[in-house]
N, C-alpha and C positions, 0 to 999 in steps of 0.2 A: 121661654126662659127656663133654666133649670131650677129645681128646688134647691135652696141654699141652706137648708137646715142641717147643722152639724149635730151629730148624734153620738153619744157614748155607747159604742157597741159592746164593749167589755168593761163596764165601770169598776169592776173589782180589781183590775190590773193596776200596776204601779208604773207602767211604761206607756208614755203617751201614744206611741205607735200602735200598741196593742189596744189601748183604751178606744182609740178611734177606728180600730178594725182594719188598719192599713197593712197590707202584706209587706214582708221584708223586701221582696223584689221591687215592689212599687216604691217603697221608701228609698231603696238604693238608687232607683231610676231618678227620683226627685232630687236626692242629694247630689248625684253626679251632675245633673243639669244645673243646679244652683252653684256648685263648685266651678263649673265651666264658666258660668256667667260672672261670678265674682273674680275669677282669675283673669277674665278678659275685660274687667272693669265696666261691665255692661250696666246701664242705668237700672235702678230697682224696678221701674215700670216695665222695662223690657224683659227682665228676668221673670217677673210675675206673669207677664203675658205668655211667655214661652212655657213656663211651668203649668199654667192653667190649661194649656193645650193638651197636656198629657194626663191631667187629672180626670178621673172618671166620676168623682162625686165630691161634695163639699168637704167631707172629712179629709180627703187627700189634699185639697187646696188649703184647708186650715193648717194641716201639718206642715205643708210647704212654707206657709207664712211664718209659723213658729220656728221652723228650722232656719229660714233665712234671717229672721230677726236675731236668733241666737248666734248664728255665725257672724253676722255683721257686728253685733255687740262685742263678741270676743275679738274680732279683728280690730275694732276701734280701740278696745282696751290695750291690745298688744301694741298698736301703733302709737298710743299716747304714753306708754310706760315701758321702757326697754327692759325693766326687770320682769314685767309680766311676760314679755317675749321669751326670756330665758326660762321662766317657769313653765310656759307652754311647751317649749322645745324639750324640756326635761320631763314632761308628763305631769307636772304639778299644777297645771292650770285647769284641771278638770273639776 
């Protein structure tokens, strides 16, 4: 079994990707895989299983969980509030 300790690699940073020491390339790979899963309406368990296969350490998997939760939360907000959808489309939902 892998060591599952999440470690702040760069605690002085204010960006979670940098704090966890995840490369931009790996973050992009994780984000694309999650986007693909969300677009195909894959179950959360399937998405997490697939993303865990490309993660090399616990920090990457933790970041994937944070990203998925954030994306699903925003999607739920947009789906439940048409005005939120307009704000998101206009760039105001960030």
